[in-house]
N, C-alpha and C positions, 0 to 999 in steps of 0.2 A: 606384714599382714598378720592380723590377730584372729586366729581361729583355734578353738580347742581341738585336742586330739580326738579323732573319730567324730569330728563336728560337734563336740559337746559344747555347752555354754561356757564362756570364759568368765562370766560375772555371776555372783550369787543372786544379786538383786540390784535395784536402782542405786542404793546407797553405795554398794561396792563399785559400781560403774562410775559414780560421781567421784569417789575417792581416787580411782585410777586416773581419771581425766585431770583432776587437780594436781596429782603428782607428775603426770606427763607434762602439763603446762609449765610447771616449775623447772623441770629438767630441760625442756626445749628452750626456755628462756636462758637458763644458766649456760647451756652449751651452744646457744645461737644456732640451733638445728632447725631446719625446715621440716614441717610435717604436712604432707599432702594427703587429703582425705577425699574419698569418693563415697558420698552417702548412698546407702543401698536401701 
């Protein structure tokens, strides 16, 4: 679960969010890890 402390935002902006998702995609592929997402 990704939530900031005291429910603060965890991304500064859309560019920051996109960077995180790109890095996450690479790590998931490298480690053959499943990522389950529930869109809210």
